[in-house]
C-alpha positions as CSV (number, residue, x, y, z in Angstrom):
1,M,120.2,136.4,86.7
2,K,118.6,134.3,89.5
3,I,116.6,137.4,90.6
4,A,115.0,137.1,87.5
5,F,114.4,133.5,87.4
6,N,112.9,134.1,91.1
7,R,110.3,137.0,89.3
8,V,109.4,134.4,86.9
9,T,108.7,131.5,89.4
10,Q,107.1,133.3,91.7
11,T,104.7,135.3,88.6
12,A,103.9,131.2,87.9
13,K,102.9,130.5,91.2
14,K,100.9,133.9,91.5
15,I,98.9,133.2,88.4
16,G,98.5,129.3,89.0
17,R,96.8,130.1,92.2
18,D,95.1,132.8,91.0
19,L,93.5,130.0,87.7
20,Y,93.0,127.8,90.7
21,A,90.9,129.6,93.0
22,V,88.8,130.7,89.1
23,I,88.4,127.4,88.9
24,D,87.5,126.3,92.8
25,N,84.9,129.0,92.4
26,T,83.2,127.6,89.7
27,T,83.4,124.1,90.9
28,G,81.8,125.4,93.7
29,K,79.1,127.3,91.7
30,A,78.3,124.2,89.4
31,V,78.0,121.8,92.4
32,A,75.4,124.2,94.6
33,F,73.6,124.5,91.2
34,G,73.9,120.8,90.5
35,T,72.4,120.0,93.9
36,A,69.9,122.7,94.1
37,A,68.4,121.1,90.7
38,M,68.2,117.6,92.4
39,I,66.1,118.8,95.3
40,S,63.7,120.6,93.1
41,A,63.4,117.6,90.7
42,G,63.6,115.1,93.6
43,Q,59.6,115.2,93.9
44,A,59.5,114.4,89.9
45,L,61.8,111.8,90.4
46,A,60.3,110.0,93.6
47,L,59.0,107.2,91.3
48,P,61.9,105.6,88.5
49,P,60.5,105.1,84.9
50,D,59.0,101.6,84.0
51,F,60.7,100.0,81.7
52,T,58.9,96.7,81.4
53,S,57.6,97.3,78.0
54,L,61.3,97.4,76.5
55,T,63.0,94.2,78.6
56,S,59.9,92.0,78.7
57,A,60.8,91.3,75.0
58,I,64.6,90.3,75.6
59,D,65.7,86.8,76.6
60,L,69.5,86.5,77.2
61,S,69.2,82.8,78.5
62,T,70.6,81.4,75.6
63,V,73.8,84.1,75.9
64,S,74.3,83.7,79.7
65,A,74.1,79.8,78.6
66,A,76.9,80.1,75.9
67,A,79.2,82.5,78.2
68,L,79.0,80.1,81.1
69,L,80.0,77.1,78.7
70,A,82.8,79.2,77.4
71,L,83.9,80.7,81.2
72,A,83.5,76.8,82.3
73,A,85.6,75.4,78.9
74,L,88.7,78.1,80.0
75,M,88.5,76.8,83.7
76,G,88.3,72.9,82.0
77,L,91.8,73.8,80.2
78,Y,93.6,76.0,83.2
79,L,93.1,73.0,85.7
80,I,94.4,70.5,82.8
81,I,97.0,73.4,82.3
82,S,98.0,73.6,86.0
83,G,97.6,69.7,87.0
84,G,100.1,68.8,84.2
85,K,102.6,71.2,85.5
86,T,102.0,69.9,89.0
87,I,102.5,66.2,87.7
88,V,105.6,67.1,85.9
89,G,107.0,69.4,88.5
90,F,106.8,65.6,90.8
91,F,108.9,63.9,88.3
92,K,111.4,66.6,88.1
93,G,111.5,67.4,92.2
94,G,110.9,71.2,91.8
95,R,108.3,71.4,94.7
């Protein structure tokens, strides 16, 4: 029984090593191909695309102001709660 278990274990390890070799080889080829493609396309991507015509029509100032207002309100609430805990702790003698 022990010999059969060892044989099955060794077979599973060999299958795992073979599978890893195939995946590792495939990954290496994919990385090499991707690198070659990026090098060959390097001149085509030398200048980034210009999106100013798309982004100039969007105004996010009101959204950012609202987000900052909400964060300020939450920070104020946090300060009130933590200050209240500190004051109650002084009266209890906890600190």
